[in-house]
C-alpha positions as CSV (number, residue, x, y, z in Angstrom):
1,M,0.0,0.0,0.0
2,K,2.8,2.4,1.0
3,T,4.6,1.7,-2.3
4,S,1.4,2.3,-4.3
5,I,0.9,5.7,-2.7
6,T,4.5,6.7,-3.2
7,T,4.3,5.6,-6.9
8,F,1.1,7.6,-7.3
9,L,2.6,10.7,-5.8
10,L,5.7,10.4,-7.9
11,L,3.6,10.1,-11.1
12,L,1.5,13.0,-10.1
13,A,4.6,15.1,-9.5
14,I,6.0,14.1,-12.9
15,G,2.7,15.1,-14.5
16,L,2.6,18.5,-12.8
17,F,6.3,19.1,-13.6
18,A,5.9,18.0,-17.2
19,Q,3.1,20.5,-17.8
20,H,5.4,23.4,-17.1
21,G,8.7,22.2,-18.5
22,T,10.2,21.8,-21.9
23,L,10.2,18.5,-23.7
24,K,13.0,17.6,-26.1
25,E,12.2,14.5,-28.1
26,S,14.1,11.9,-30.1
27,L,17.6,13.3,-29.3
28,K,20.4,10.9,-30.2
29,M,23.7,9.9,-28.5
30,K,26.3,7.3,-29.3
31,S,26.3,4.3,-27.0
32,S,29.6,2.6,-26.7
33,T,28.0,-0.3,-24.8
34,L,25.4,-1.0,-27.5
35,G,27.7,0.0,-30.4
36,H,25.2,2.3,-32.1
37,E,23.2,5.5,-31.6
38,V,20.2,5.5,-29.2
39,K,17.4,7.9,-29.1
40,Y,16.1,9.6,-25.9
41,S,13.7,12.3,-24.8
42,V,14.1,14.6,-21.8
43,Y,11.9,16.9,-19.8
44,L,13.6,20.1,-18.6
45,P,12.2,22.5,-15.9
46,F,10.8,25.8,-17.2
47,D,13.8,27.7,-15.8
48,Y,16.5,25.1,-16.7
49,Q,18.4,27.5,-19.1
50,T,18.4,30.4,-16.7
51,S,18.7,28.8,-13.2
52,N,21.8,28.0,-11.3
53,R,19.8,25.4,-9.4
54,S,20.8,21.7,-9.4
55,Y,17.9,19.3,-10.4
56,P,17.4,15.7,-9.6
57,V,17.2,13.1,-12.4
58,L,14.6,10.4,-12.9
59,Y,15.2,7.9,-15.6
60,L,12.1,6.3,-17.2
61,L,13.1,3.3,-19.2
62,H,10.9,1.6,-21.7
63,G,10.5,-2.2,-21.9
64,F,11.3,-4.5,-24.8
65,G,9.6,-3.3,-27.9
66,G,9.2,0.2,-26.7
67,D,11.1,3.3,-27.6
68,E,12.0,6.8,-26.3
69,T,8.5,8.1,-26.9
70,G,6.7,5.6,-24.7
71,W,6.6,7.6,-21.5
72,V,5.9,10.8,-23.3
73,Q,2.9,9.4,-25.2
74,N,1.6,6.9,-22.7
75,G,3.0,8.0,-19.3
76,H,-0.1,10.1,-18.5
77,S,-2.3,7.0,-18.5
78,C,-0.3,5.1,-15.8
């Protein structure tokens, strides 16, 4: 029960944060581990470019058969 409440609050916070931030989709980076480019998307806080503040990072990884757009397109329905 406690885990469910924590997960719900985390998803709620992400939803509130995402509404005010900037989304950069389908960026690419070279992965030396995988040996090819991988795509990723990132949410940035609204004041990311102008703030001196340090922000925490939360990685949302998709499962097999998904891609970098999964959380952006379907995360709101979780």
